[in-house]
N, C-alpha and C positions, 0 to 999 in steps of 0.2 A: 749469535745464532738464534736466540730465543725470539727475537723480533722477526726473523725469517720463518721460524716455525709457526708462529701464530700471527696471522695477518689481521687486518682491521675487522674482518667479518667473523673472526673466531669468538664464540661465546666465552665469557669470563677471561678474555685475553690477558688483562693485566694480572689477574690472579695466577694464571698459568705461567706467565713470564716470571713473576716473582718466585714461583716454586722452582723453576729451572735455574734462575740466578742464585737463589738460596741466600739466607741471611738478610733478607730485606722484605719490605711490605709492598703491597699493591700500590699504595699511595706514593711511596718512595720511587717505585719503578715509573709511575706516571710522571712524577716530578722530574726525574732524570731524563726521561724521554723528551719532555717539553723543553728542557735546557738544550738537549741535543738538536732538536728541531730549530730552536732559536739560533744556535751556533751556526748551523748549516745555512740558515737564511742570511745571517750576517756575512758569512764567507762568500756565498753566491752573489750577494748584492755589492760586493767589493768593499765592505766596511772593515774587513780584517785583511791587512796586507799579508802577502805571502812572505815567508821567511827568506832572508837573503843568505842562501847556502853558500858555503865556501866552495871555491873551485878546487877540484882534486885532479892530480895528473892522471891521464889515461895512458897507462904504460904501453898498451898495445898499439895505440895510434900516435902517441907523442903529443896529444893535444889536451887542453884543459876543458873539461865539461863539468857541470854541477852535478851533485848527487841526484838531484831531481831529474836532470836530463838522462843520467845513467839509468835510473829506475824506469823512466818512461820510454826509453828508446826501443824496448822490445814489446811494448804494448801495441795492440792493434786497435786503435781508437777510430 
């Protein structure tokens, strides 16, 4: 939530985020953010494979769909 509260234009952004998170420093927040950005880049570029989720029975329909499919079926993308 802190990233949403303080966008790139916020003065002292990393200091404010560290205060919201608590128990961390401005430098640690920046480092963890950079790791997050790198992870997202790897995922979006296809360098990280998606997990192979187990199929679970869909009792109401009698078919097997993955957990991911269950989670996504109600999203309006």
